[in-house]
C-alpha positions, 0 to 999 in steps of 0.5 A: 028796227035800227038800220045804219048808225050805231049798233044797239046795246045787244049787238054791242054786247054780242060782239064783245062776247065773241071777241072775248071768247076768241081771245080766251080760246087763243089764250087757252090754246097758247097755254096748252101748247106751252104746257105740252112743250114743258112736259115734253122737255121734262120727259126728254131730260128724264130719259137722258138722265136715265140713259146716262145712269145706265151708261155709267153703270155699264162703264163702271170698272169691276171691283178689285180682286181681294189680295191673296191671304198668304203673305209668303205666297204674294212674295212668291208671286211678285218674285215670279212677276219680277223674273218674267219682267227681267227675262223680257217676257212682260213689258213695263206696262204688263208688269205694272198691271199684273203687280197691281192686280196681285196687290189689289190696287 
């Protein structure tokens, strides 16, 4: 049995194996943490994208109404709107909005 001095070949090999195993375990743990962080970030981005899509679908303006089929009816409606505007019953903004709705623009 050796005491003191340099360690034997088996002791050196065992010590090297312990150091290598510890380094390997630490490296694997770091890699696992990075992978988990990347997965969490990707999940958050996906959730944010889905929320944005849902918001945009809710906030989308309704499709404009189809204009009336009869041309003379449209002229009569525009005339009524103009009379209401002239009488002061519709302000400029209300008149423009009603006219745009009637024309389908």
